[in-house]
Structures are given as C-alpha cells and as structure tokens.
C-alpha positions in Angstrom: 0.0 0.0 0.1 1.5 3.4 -0.9 2.0 6.1 1.6 -0.8 8.4 0.3 -3.4 5.6 0.6 -2.2 4.5 4.0 -2.4 8.1 5.1 -6.0 8.4 3.9 -7.1 5.2 5.6 -5.6 6.1 8.9 -7.3 9.4 9.0 -9.7 9.8 12.0 -10.9 13.3 11.2 -14.5 14.6 11.7 -16.4 17.6 10.4 -16.0 20.5 12.8 -17.2 24.0 12.8 -14.7 26.5 14.3 -16.1 29.8 15.5 -13.7 32.7 16.4 -15.3 35.5 18.5 -13.6 38.5 17.0 -14.0 40.8 20.1 -12.6 38.3 22.6 -10.5 36.1 20.4 -12.0 33.0 21.9 -12.2 30.0 19.7 -15.0 27.5 20.0 -15.3 24.1 18.2 -18.3 21.9 17.7 -18.3 18.5 16.0 -21.0 18.4 13.4 -20.5 14.9 12.0 -18.2 12.0 12.8 -18.3 10.9 9.2 -15.1 11.7 7.3 -15.8 14.4 4.6 -13.8 16.3 2.3 -13.5 20.1 1.8 -16.7 21.9 2.6 -18.4 24.4 0.3 -21.2 26.9 0.8 -22.9 29.7 -1.0 -20.1 32.1 -1.6 -22.5 35.0 -1.3 -22.4 34.3 2.4 -18.6 34.6 2.9 -18.0 36.4 6.2 -21.6 36.0 7.2 -23.7 33.4 9.1 -24.7 30.6 6.6 -27.0 27.6 7.0 -26.1 25.2 4.4 -22.8 23.4 3.6 -22.0 20.7 1.1 -19.2 18.2 1.0 -18.4 14.7 -0.4 -18.3 11.7 2.0 -15.0 10.0 2.2 -16.0 6.3 2.2 -12.9 4.6 3.8 -14.3 1.1 3.3 -14.7 1.8 -0.5 -11.2 3.4 -0.6 -9.7 0.3 1.1 -11.5 -2.1 -1.3 -10.5 -0.2 -4.5 -7.0 0.7 -3.3 -7.3 4.2 -4.6 -7.9 7.4 -2.5 -10.6 10.0 -3.4 -13.6 7.7 -4.1 -16.5 9.9 -3.0 -19.8 7.9 -3.5 -22.0 10.6 -1.7 -22.5 14.2 -1.4 -23.9 15.4 1.9 -25.9 18.6 2.5 -25.6 20.0 6.1 -28.1 22.2 7.6 -26.0 23.9 10.2 -29.0 25.7 11.9 -31.2 22.6 12.3 -28.1 20.3 12.7 -29.4 17.9 10.2 -28.0 16.3 7.0 -29.2 14.9 3.7 -27.2 12.4 1.7 -27.2 12.2 -2.1 -25.8 8.7 -2.8 -24.7 8.1 -6.3 -25.5 4.9 -8.2 -23.1 2.1 -7.7 -19.8 2.7 -9.7 -20.4 6.5 -9.8 -18.3 8.8 -7.8 -17.9 12.6 -7.4 -15.1 15.0 -6.7 -15.0 18.2 -4.6 -18.1 20.3 -5.3 -19.0 23.9 -5.6 -22.3 25.7 -5.1 -23.7 27.8 -8.0 -26.6 30.1 -7.1 -29.6 29.9 -9.5 -29.9 33.1 -11.5 -32.4 35.4 -9.6 -32.2 33.0 -6.6 -32.1 34.7 -3.2 -32.0 31.8 -0.8 -28.7 30.2 -0.1 -30.1 26.9 -1.0 -31.6 28.0 -4.3 -29.0 26.8 -6.7 -27.0 23.8 -7.8 -24.2 21.8 -6.3 -21.7 21.1 -9.2 -19.1 18.4 -9.2 -17.1 16.4 -11.5 -18.5 12.9 -11.7 -16.7 9.7 -12.6 -18.1 6.3 -13.6 -15.9 3.3 -13.4 -16.3 3.0 -17.2 -16.4 6.7 -18.2 -13.8 9.4 -17.5 -15.0 12.9 -16.3 -18.4 14.3 -16.8 -19.9 17.5 -15.2 -22.9 16.6 -13.0 -25.3 19.0 -11.3 -27.4 17.7 -8.5 -29.8 19.5 -6.1 -29.6 17.8 -2.7 -31.1 20.9 -1.3 -34.3 20.8 -3.4 
C-alpha cells in the first residue's frame, strides 16, 4: 500500500465548525458529524456572514480500502447547520464525485436556491460534469 493511501485510511478526522469570536479572540469548536468528509463548500455570497447550508463529499474509507485508490466519494452530503441535520445524495453504484462547488440559481435569493456542481466519474467513463440539487 502506498503512503498516500495508507495516510487516507488512517485518518480519523471529523467535520467540525470552528467559531472565532472577533472581540474576545476566543475559539469554539463543535463536532457536526463524525463521518469523514472532504473540503466543505457553501454559497459564496455568504462569505463572512452566518450561513445555513454546507455541502461536501463523504470519504468512504471502506470503499477506498477495497478499491485501493484514494478519493472515491460515493456521496454528497448537505448539512443544515442551523437545524443540525444532514441529507445524503448517494450516487448509483460505480459512480463517484469529486469536490463540489455551489452555483446560485440566477435570480435566486435563498442560499439553498441553486446547484451543487461536481465532476463525476463512472468506473467505465472518465470525467463528466454533474449537477445535483440535494437541497431541493
């Protein structure tokens, strides 16, 4: 097993929210999910402001171990950070995604009114662009 794969499989990270209080400098952490996930994204119009929804691919360690290749993400997860819930969009068997980005719908005002875009991969097909709406 190569070092990169071993490193991924030994990772015990969790999804945490880190809040820095600017006036006091105090830092607070809260665990949102114990599942291992990749980099989070949110509606960039909310940068520097409170936001409700975040999206990230689930890192499936069992799948990675069985395939022997890192970065197989069979699910995208939508997190509702206000209600502390999540919704999972699971791709069909053999389909995987990469890191995602959120694209607001033209004229959409709500931070969940848009599309989560990612590159998709099927075991028999190279890259294709996929748009899903786990927030619909």
